[in-house]
C-alpha atoms as an extended CHARMM CRD file, in Angstrom:
* protein
*
       210  EXT
         1         1  MET       CA             -0.1220000000        0.1080000000       -0.1010000000  PROA      1               0.0000000000
         2         2  ALA       CA              1.7960000000        3.3390000000       -1.0520000000  PROA      2               0.0000000000
         3         3  LYS       CA              2.4760000000        5.8120000000        1.8950000000  PROA      3               0.0000000000
         4         4  LEU       CA              0.7740000000        9.3830000000        1.8750000000  PROA      4               0.0000000000
         5         5  SER       CA              2.4300000000       11.9070000000        3.4280000000  PROA      5               0.0000000000
         6         6  ARG       CA              0.2090000000       14.6130000000        5.6370000000  PROA      6               0.0000000000
         7         7  ARG       CA              1.0880000000       17.2080000000        2.9280000000  PROA      7               0.0000000000
         8         8  LYS       CA             -0.0640000000       15.0560000000        0.1390000000  PROA      8               0.0000000000
         9         9  MET       CA             -3.3940000000       14.3440000000        1.8910000000  PROA      9               0.0000000000
        10        10  LEU       CA             -4.0800000000       18.0450000000        2.7630000000  PROA      10              0.0000000000
        11        11  VAL       CA             -3.3790000000       18.7850000000       -1.0750000000  PROA      11              0.0000000000
        12        12  GLY       CA             -5.5250000000       16.1330000000       -1.9950000000  PROA      12              0.0000000000
        13        13  GLY       CA             -8.2710000000       17.1230000000        0.2280000000  PROA      13              0.0000000000
        14        14  ALA       CA             -8.0970000000       20.6030000000       -1.0980000000  PROA      14              0.0000000000
        15        15  VAL       CA             -8.4560000000       19.1450000000       -4.6070000000  PROA      15              0.0000000000
        16        16  ILE       CA            -11.7420000000       17.6860000000       -3.6690000000  PROA      16              0.0000000000
        17        17  ALA       CA            -12.9260000000       20.4670000000       -1.6330000000  PROA      17              0.0000000000
        18        18  GLY       CA            -12.3190000000       22.6080000000       -4.6750000000  PROA      18              0.0000000000
        19        19  GLY       CA            -13.8660000000       20.3130000000       -6.8600000000  PROA      19              0.0000000000
        20        20  MET       CA            -16.9920000000       20.6970000000       -4.5960000000  PROA      20              0.0000000000
        21        21  ALA       CA            -16.9370000000       24.3140000000       -4.8360000000  PROA      21              0.0000000000
        22        22  VAL       CA            -16.6990000000       24.3460000000       -8.3560000000  PROA      22              0.0000000000
        23        23  ALA       CA            -20.0420000000       21.8500000000       -8.4530000000  PROA      23              0.0000000000
        24        24  LEU       CA            -22.1210000000       24.0490000000       -5.9340000000  PROA      24              0.0000000000
        25        25  GLY       CA            -21.4280000000       27.0080000000       -7.8230000000  PROA      25              0.0000000000
        26        26  ARG       CA            -22.9810000000       25.9770000000      -11.0830000000  PROA      26              0.0000000000
        27        27  THR       CA            -25.7800000000       28.3080000000      -12.3530000000  PROA      27              0.0000000000
        28        28  SER       CA            -26.9020000000       26.3090000000      -15.1660000000  PROA      28              0.0000000000
        29        29  ASP       CA            -29.9810000000       23.7310000000      -14.5120000000  PROA      29              0.0000000000
        30        30  LYS       CA            -29.2440000000       20.5330000000      -16.7180000000  PROA      30              0.0000000000
        31        31  SER       CA            -31.7950000000       18.4130000000      -14.8110000000  PROA      31              0.0000000000
        32        32  GLY       CA            -34.5990000000       16.0760000000      -16.3720000000  PROA      32              0.0000000000
        33        33  PRO       CA            -37.2860000000       17.2590000000      -18.6300000000  PROA      33              0.0000000000
        34        34  ARG       CA            -40.1540000000       18.8180000000      -16.4850000000  PROA      34              0.0000000000
        35        35  SER       CA            -43.6300000000       20.0910000000      -17.1170000000  PROA      35              0.0000000000
        36        36  PRO       CA            -44.2170000000       23.8140000000      -18.2370000000  PROA      36              0.0000000000
        37        37  TYR       CA            -46.3900000000       24.1420000000      -15.0110000000  PROA      37              0.0000000000
        38        38  PHE       CA            -43.2960000000       23.0890000000      -12.4640000000  PROA      38              0.0000000000
        39        39  LEU       CA            -40.8980000000       25.4920000000      -14.8710000000  PROA      39              0.0000000000
        40        40  ALA       CA            -43.2330000000       28.4830000000      -14.5240000000  PROA      40              0.0000000000
        41        41  MET       CA            -43.1570000000       27.8790000000      -10.6230000000  PROA      41              0.0000000000
        42        42  GLN       CA            -39.6800000000       27.4990000000      -10.8140000000  PROA      42              0.0000000000
        43        43  LYS       CA            -39.4910000000       30.6460000000      -12.2500000000  PROA      43              0.0000000000
        44        44  ALA       CA            -42.0220000000       32.4910000000       -9.9850000000  PROA      44              0.0000000000
        45        45  LEU       CA            -39.7680000000       31.5930000000       -6.7600000000  PROA      45              0.0000000000
        46        46  ARG       CA            -36.5540000000       32.9550000000       -8.6860000000  PROA      46              0.0000000000
        47        47  ASP       CA            -38.4140000000       36.0840000000       -9.6810000000  PROA      47              0.0000000000
        48        48  ALA       CA            -39.3610000000       36.3690000000       -5.9760000000  PROA      48              0.0000000000
        49        49  ASN       CA            -36.0180000000       35.8790000000       -5.0000000000  PROA      49              0.0000000000
        50        50  ILE       CA            -36.8180000000       32.7790000000       -2.9240000000  PROA      50              0.0000000000
        51        51  ALA       CA            -34.0100000000       30.6030000000       -2.4140000000  PROA      51              0.0000000000
        52        52  GLN       CA            -34.5660000000       28.3020000000        0.4790000000  PROA      52              0.0000000000
        53        53  PRO       CA            -37.0970000000       25.3310000000        0.8330000000  PROA      53              0.0000000000
        54        54  VAL       CA            -40.5880000000       26.4960000000        0.9930000000  PROA      54              0.0000000000
        55        55  LEU       CA            -44.0390000000       24.9550000000        0.6520000000  PROA      55              0.0000000000
        56        56  VAL       CA            -45.9270000000       26.0820000000       -2.3990000000  PROA      56              0.0000000000
        57        57  ILE       CA            -49.6460000000       25.8570000000       -2.2700000000  PROA      57              0.0000000000
        58        58  ASP       CA            -51.4520000000       26.3320000000       -5.8800000000  PROA      58              0.0000000000
        59        59  ARG       CA            -54.7100000000       27.5550000000       -4.5790000000  PROA      59              0.0000000000
        60        60  ALA       CA            -56.6190000000       26.8760000000       -7.8570000000  PROA      60              0.0000000000
        61        61  ARG       CA            -55.3630000000       22.9750000000       -7.5790000000  PROA      61              0.0000000000
        62        62  LEU       CA            -56.3690000000       23.0810000000       -3.8250000000  PROA      62              0.0000000000
        63        63  ASN       CA            -59.8440000000       24.3000000000       -4.6020000000  PROA      63              0.0000000000
        64        64  ALA       CA            -60.3810000000       22.0570000000       -7.4850000000  PROA      64              0.0000000000
        65        65  ASN       CA            -59.5030000000       18.7610000000       -5.0710000000  PROA      65              0.0000000000
        66        66  ILE       CA            -61.5320000000       20.1030000000       -2.3080000000  PROA      66              0.0000000000
        67        67  ASP       CA            -64.5190000000       20.3450000000       -4.5770000000  PROA      67              0.0000000000
        68        68  GLN       CA            -63.6470000000       16.8150000000       -5.9070000000  PROA      68              0.0000000000
        69        69  LEU       CA            -63.6370000000       15.5670000000       -2.4530000000  PROA      69              0.0000000000
        70        70  LEU       CA            -67.1510000000       17.1310000000       -1.5630000000  PROA      70              0.0000000000
        71        71  SER       CA            -68.7020000000       15.6510000000       -4.5550000000  PROA      71              0.0000000000
        72        72  ASP       CA            -67.3770000000       12.1640000000       -4.0220000000  PROA      72              0.0000000000
        73        73  LEU       CA            -68.9170000000       11.9290000000       -0.5620000000  PROA      73              0.0000000000
        74        74  PRO       CA            -71.7740000000        9.9820000000        0.0320000000  PROA      74              0.0000000000
        75        75  ASP       CA            -75.2480000000       11.5650000000        0.9800000000  PROA      75              0.0000000000
        76        76  GLY       CA            -75.3930000000       12.8500000000        4.5450000000  PROA      76              0.0000000000
        77        77  MET       CA            -71.4590000000       12.5010000000        5.1850000000  PROA      77              0.0000000000
        78        78  GLY       CA            -69.8850000000       15.4600000000        6.4830000000  PROA      78              0.0000000000
        79        79  TYR       CA            -66.2490000000       16.3540000000        5.8480000000  PROA      79              0.0000000000
        80        80  ARG       CA            -63.7060000000       16.4630000000        8.8880000000  PROA      80              0.0000000000
        81        81  ILE       CA            -60.2570000000       18.2710000000        8.2740000000  PROA      81              0.0000000000
        82        82  VAL       CA            -57.1520000000       16.4180000000        9.7800000000  PROA      82              0.0000000000
        83        83  ALA       CA            -55.5450000000       19.4890000000       11.3500000000  PROA      83              0.0000000000
        84        84  LYS       CA            -52.3890000000       17.6100000000       11.8170000000  PROA      84              0.0000000000
        85        85  SER       CA            -51.8030000000       17.4490000000        7.8550000000  PROA      85              0.0000000000
        86        86  LEU       CA            -52.2550000000       21.1470000000        7.3780000000  PROA      86              0.0000000000
        87        87  PRO       CA            -50.2010000000       23.0730000000        9.9360000000  PROA      87              0.0000000000
        88        88  SER       CA            -51.3030000000       26.4290000000        9.1590000000  PROA      88              0.0000000000
        89        89  LEU       CA            -54.0540000000       28.2330000000       10.6710000000  PROA      89              0.0000000000
        90        90  ASP       CA            -54.7920000000       30.1780000000        7.4690000000  PROA      90              0.0000000000
        91        91  LEU       CA            -54.7310000000       27.0850000000        5.0820000000  PROA      91              0.0000000000
        92        92  ILE       CA            -57.3580000000       25.2300000000        7.3550000000  PROA      92              0.0000000000
        93        93  GLY       CA            -59.2600000000       28.5700000000        7.2850000000  PROA      93              0.0000000000
        94        94  HSD       CA            -59.4110000000       28.7110000000        3.5570000000  PROA      94              0.0000000000
        95        95  ILE       CA            -60.3870000000       24.7910000000        3.4930000000  PROA      95              0.0000000000
        96        96  ARG       CA            -63.1680000000       25.2610000000        6.1690000000  PROA      96              0.0000000000
        97        97  GLU       CA            -64.6140000000       28.0670000000        4.0360000000  PROA      97              0.0000000000
        98        98  ARG       CA            -64.4300000000       26.3100000000        0.8520000000  PROA      98              0.0000000000
        99        99  ALA       CA            -65.7030000000       23.0870000000        1.8720000000  PROA      99              0.0000000000
       100       100  GLY       CA            -68.4360000000       24.9010000000        4.3420000000  PROA      100             0.0000000000
       101       101  THR       CA            -67.3750000000       22.4760000000        7.3150000000  PROA      101             0.0000000000
       102       102  ASP       CA            -66.5880000000       23.3340000000       10.8480000000  PROA      102             0.0000000000
       103       103  ARG       CA            -65.3740000000       19.8440000000       11.5380000000  PROA      103             0.0000000000
       104       104  LEU       CA            -61.5770000000       19.6110000000       12.5040000000  PROA      104             0.0000000000
       105       105  MET       CA            -59.5040000000       16.3720000000       14.0780000000  PROA      105             0.0000000000
       106       106  THR       CA            -56.9770000000       17.4710000000       16.1780000000  PROA      106             0.0000000000
       107       107  PHE       CA            -54.1020000000       15.3130000000       17.9250000000  PROA      107             0.0000000000
       108       108  ASN       CA            -52.1890000000       17.4400000000       20.5060000000  PROA      108             0.0000000000
       109       109  LEU       CA            -52.7990000000       20.0390000000       23.2050000000  PROA      109             0.0000000000
       110       110  PRO       CA            -50.6970000000       22.7880000000       21.4690000000  PROA      110             0.0000000000
       111       111  MET       CA            -52.8660000000       22.0800000000       18.2630000000  PROA      111             0.0000000000
       112       112  LEU       CA            -56.1670000000       22.1690000000       20.1780000000  PROA      112             0.0000000000
       113       113  ILE       CA            -55.3680000000       25.1440000000       22.0500000000  PROA      113             0.0000000000
       114       114  ALA       CA            -54.1860000000       27.1720000000       18.9250000000  PROA      114             0.0000000000
       115       115  LEU       CA            -57.5250000000       25.9490000000       17.1820000000  PROA      115             0.0000000000
       116       116  SER       CA            -59.6040000000       26.6860000000       19.9710000000  PROA      116             0.0000000000
       117       117  LYS       CA            -58.1430000000       30.3170000000       20.0410000000  PROA      117             0.0000000000
       118       118  ALA       CA            -58.3280000000       30.9070000000       16.4960000000  PROA      118             0.0000000000
       119       119  MET       CA            -61.4920000000       29.0660000000       15.6420000000  PROA      119             0.0000000000
       120       120  PRO       CA            -63.7160000000       28.9050000000       18.8010000000  PROA      120             0.0000000000
       121       121  ASP       CA            -66.6290000000       27.8610000000       16.6110000000  PROA      121             0.0000000000
       122       122  ALA       CA            -65.0450000000       24.7070000000       15.2770000000  PROA      122             0.0000000000
       123       123  ASN       CA            -66.3250000000       21.0120000000       16.2130000000  PROA      123             0.0000000000
       124       124  GLN       CA            -62.9700000000       19.6250000000       17.1720000000  PROA      124             0.0000000000
       125       125  LEU       CA            -62.6760000000       15.5000000000       17.5120000000  PROA      125             0.0000000000
       126       126  ILE       CA            -59.5380000000       14.5730000000       19.5940000000  PROA      126             0.0000000000
       127       127  GLY       CA            -58.3260000000       12.0600000000       17.4300000000  PROA      127             0.0000000000
       128       128  LYS       CA            -56.1600000000       10.0220000000       19.9550000000  PROA      128             0.0000000000
       129       129  PRO       CA            -56.6060000000        9.8480000000       24.0400000000  PROA      129             0.0000000000
       130       130  MET       CA            -55.0850000000       12.8080000000       25.8740000000  PROA      130             0.0000000000
       131       131  PRO       CA            -53.7630000000       12.3240000000       29.4740000000  PROA      131             0.0000000000
       132       132  ALA       CA            -55.6530000000       14.0550000000       32.1590000000  PROA      132             0.0000000000
       133       133  GLN       CA            -53.0200000000       16.5570000000       32.9760000000  PROA      133             0.0000000000
       134       134  ALA       CA            -53.0440000000       17.6920000000       29.3240000000  PROA      134             0.0000000000
       135       135  VAL       CA            -56.7820000000       18.0960000000       29.3280000000  PROA      135             0.0000000000
       136       136  LYS       CA            -56.5160000000       20.2380000000       32.9050000000  PROA      136             0.0000000000
       137       137  ASN       CA            -54.0230000000       22.2430000000       31.1040000000  PROA      137             0.0000000000
       138       138  TYR       CA            -56.3960000000       22.9850000000       28.2670000000  PROA      138             0.0000000000
       139       139  PHE       CA            -59.1730000000       24.5440000000       30.4570000000  PROA      139             0.0000000000
       140       140  THR       CA            -56.1620000000       26.4770000000       32.1650000000  PROA      140             0.0000000000
       141       141  ALA       CA            -55.0970000000       27.8590000000       28.9250000000  PROA      141             0.0000000000
       142       142  LEU       CA            -58.0560000000       28.4540000000       27.3640000000  PROA      142             0.0000000000
       143       143  PRO       CA            -59.1480000000       32.2460000000       27.5960000000  PROA      143             0.0000000000
       144       144  GLN       CA            -62.0600000000       33.3590000000       28.9610000000  PROA      144             0.0000000000
       145       145  ASP       CA            -63.3510000000       35.0370000000       25.6790000000  PROA      145             0.0000000000
       146       146  LYS       CA            -62.8400000000       31.8270000000       23.8350000000  PROA      146             0.0000000000
       147       147  ALA       CA            -64.6800000000       29.6260000000       26.3390000000  PROA      147             0.0000000000
       148       148  GLU       CA            -67.2730000000       28.4530000000       24.1530000000  PROA      148             0.0000000000
       149       149  ALA       CA            -64.7330000000       26.5040000000       22.2070000000  PROA      149             0.0000000000
       150       150  ALA       CA            -64.6560000000       23.8040000000       25.0010000000  PROA      150             0.0000000000
       151       151  SER       CA            -68.1060000000       23.0400000000       24.5920000000  PROA      151             0.0000000000
       152       152  LYS       CA            -67.5210000000       21.8290000000       21.1460000000  PROA      152             0.0000000000
       153       153  VAL       CA            -64.5360000000       19.5130000000       21.7160000000  PROA      153             0.0000000000
       154       154  GLN       CA            -65.1580000000       15.6270000000       21.4270000000  PROA      154             0.0000000000
       155       155  TRP       CA            -62.6370000000       14.0380000000       23.6230000000  PROA      155             0.0000000000
       156       156  LEU       CA            -61.5170000000       10.3790000000       23.0610000000  PROA      156             0.0000000000
       157       157  VAL       CA            -61.2270000000        7.6760000000       25.8690000000  PROA      157             0.0000000000
       158       158  ASP       CA            -59.8290000000        4.3160000000       25.8190000000  PROA      158             0.0000000000
       159       159  THR       CA            -60.0270000000        2.8750000000       29.6030000000  PROA      159             0.0000000000
       160       160  PRO       CA            -62.7250000000        2.9240000000       32.0340000000  PROA      160             0.0000000000
       161       161  GLU       CA            -59.9130000000        4.7830000000       34.2480000000  PROA      161             0.0000000000
       162       162  ARG       CA            -59.3970000000        7.7480000000       31.8780000000  PROA      162             0.0000000000
       163       163  LEU       CA            -63.2220000000        7.9500000000       31.8480000000  PROA      163             0.0000000000
       164       164  ASP       CA            -63.2550000000        8.4010000000       35.4900000000  PROA      164             0.0000000000
       165       165  GLN       CA            -60.2800000000       11.1600000000       35.2120000000  PROA      165             0.0000000000
       166       166  TYR       CA            -62.3170000000       12.9420000000       32.5120000000  PROA      166             0.0000000000
       167       167  ALA       CA            -65.5340000000       12.9520000000       34.4990000000  PROA      167             0.0000000000
       168       168  ALA       CA            -63.4550000000       14.5480000000       37.5470000000  PROA      168             0.0000000000
       169       169  ILE       CA            -62.0280000000       17.2930000000       35.5400000000  PROA      169             0.0000000000
       170       170  ALA       CA            -65.5640000000       18.1740000000       33.9870000000  PROA      170             0.0000000000
       171       171  GLU       CA            -66.9600000000       18.2240000000       37.5480000000  PROA      171             0.0000000000
       172       172  ALA       CA            -64.1600000000       20.3760000000       38.7900000000  PROA      172             0.0000000000
       173       173  GLN       CA            -64.5280000000       22.8240000000       35.5620000000  PROA      173             0.0000000000
       174       174  GLY       CA            -68.2970000000       22.8350000000       35.9720000000  PROA      174             0.0000000000
       175       175  ALA       CA            -68.3440000000       22.0460000000       32.2920000000  PROA      175             0.0000000000
       176       176  ASP       CA            -69.9410000000       19.4270000000       30.1120000000  PROA      176             0.0000000000
       177       177  MET       CA            -67.5910000000       17.4660000000       28.2720000000  PROA      177             0.0000000000
       178       178  ALA       CA            -68.4610000000       15.1290000000       24.9800000000  PROA      178             0.0000000000
       179       179  ILE       CA            -66.9470000000       11.8700000000       25.2290000000  PROA      179             0.0000000000
       180       180  ASN       CA            -66.2110000000        9.5320000000       22.4550000000  PROA      180             0.0000000000
       181       181  ILE       CA            -65.2280000000        5.5440000000       23.4340000000  PROA      181             0.0000000000
       182       182  GLU       CA            -62.0860000000        4.2260000000       21.3530000000  PROA      182             0.0000000000
       183       183  LEU       CA            -63.2070000000        0.7210000000       20.2050000000  PROA      183             0.0000000000
       184       184  ASP       CA            -60.6930000000       -2.1320000000       19.0680000000  PROA      184             0.0000000000
       185       185  VAL       CA            -61.7940000000       -2.8400000000       15.8300000000  PROA      185             0.0000000000
       186       186  GLY       CA            -59.3630000000       -5.5700000000       15.5680000000  PROA      186             0.0000000000
       187       187  LEU       CA            -55.9010000000       -3.8940000000       15.0900000000  PROA      187             0.0000000000
       188       188  HSD       CA            -55.1760000000       -4.1920000000       19.0630000000  PROA      188             0.0000000000
       189       189  ARG       CA            -53.7080000000       -0.6760000000       18.8340000000  PROA      189             0.0000000000
       190       190  GLY       CA            -55.5660000000        0.6740000000       21.6910000000  PROA      190             0.0000000000
       191       191  GLY       CA            -59.4950000000        0.8650000000       22.7000000000  PROA      191             0.0000000000
       192       192  MET       CA            -61.9790000000       -1.1180000000       24.2810000000  PROA      192             0.0000000000
       193       193  GLU       CA            -63.0140000000       -4.4980000000       23.5000000000  PROA      193             0.0000000000
       194       194  PRO       CA            -66.7330000000       -5.5150000000       23.5160000000  PROA      194             0.0000000000
       195       195  GLY       CA            -67.3290000000       -7.1090000000       27.3320000000  PROA      195             0.0000000000
       196       196  ASP       CA            -68.3730000000       -6.1520000000       30.6290000000  PROA      196             0.0000000000
       197       197  ALA       CA            -65.8570000000       -3.1950000000       30.7890000000  PROA      197             0.0000000000
       198       198  LEU       CA            -67.0560000000       -1.3260000000       27.5040000000  PROA      198             0.0000000000
       199       199  THR       CA            -70.5820000000       -1.8010000000       28.8550000000  PROA      199             0.0000000000
       200       200  GLY       CA            -70.0270000000       -0.3800000000       32.2050000000  PROA      200             0.0000000000
       201       201  MET       CA            -68.4760000000        2.7240000000       30.5270000000  PROA      201             0.0000000000
       202       202  MET       CA            -71.4000000000        3.1500000000       28.0260000000  PROA      202             0.0000000000
       203       203  GLU       CA            -73.7070000000        2.6720000000       31.0550000000  PROA      203             0.0000000000
       204       204  LYS       CA            -71.6130000000        5.3950000000       33.3300000000  PROA      204             0.0000000000
       205       205  SER       CA            -71.5990000000        7.8780000000       30.4990000000  PROA      205             0.0000000000
       206       206  ALA       CA            -75.1980000000        7.8200000000       30.1460000000  PROA      206             0.0000000000
       207       207  SER       CA            -76.2050000000        7.9140000000       33.9290000000  PROA      207             0.0000000000
       208       208  GLN       CA            -73.9850000000       11.0810000000       33.7430000000  PROA      208             0.0000000000
       209       209  THR       CA            -75.4490000000       12.3790000000       30.8040000000  PROA      209             0.0000000000
       210       210  ALA       CA            -78.9040000000       12.1060000000       32.3040000000  PROA      210             0.0000000000
């Protein structure tokens, strides 16, 4: 094996680095063929002096997709926006208006608080059970002038213990909490299975509602 001195190694490294600098400094774009649509988008970004990764939303195509989705829904079925897939209040607001829906699916406490403050009229379905402390923190963080948002949240419980915890929170807050019971549909990823425990949860919820 040939021996390399430290000087030769440093020189070689400099040559490689220099080659990278040349490659990164190229201004011509010789990538594969693209449609005029994406070429026009590329030009618009360049004209706007945008040189960092950005999310670009084509409003016309977004609206067309929303319209297509609504036309494909069965009669009587509502559309619920999955908020975690749209991390932008303005974008959620636009889709709500276009789709004519007040239904959202929310998955964590920061998202729930942000949407409750920005859209207190929205019906938020919690997509996974939250710890009892997170629920308490929600009521603490909710401004008084947005209190109506809490009455429009549908909470999710997956165990009798969590149902009891939520019931205690509702009593402490003097508030009604709409409860959905998560069911295990065979995937065994959580939720209640048919049996006495599930029956007891349903009976307890019904008695508290009455």
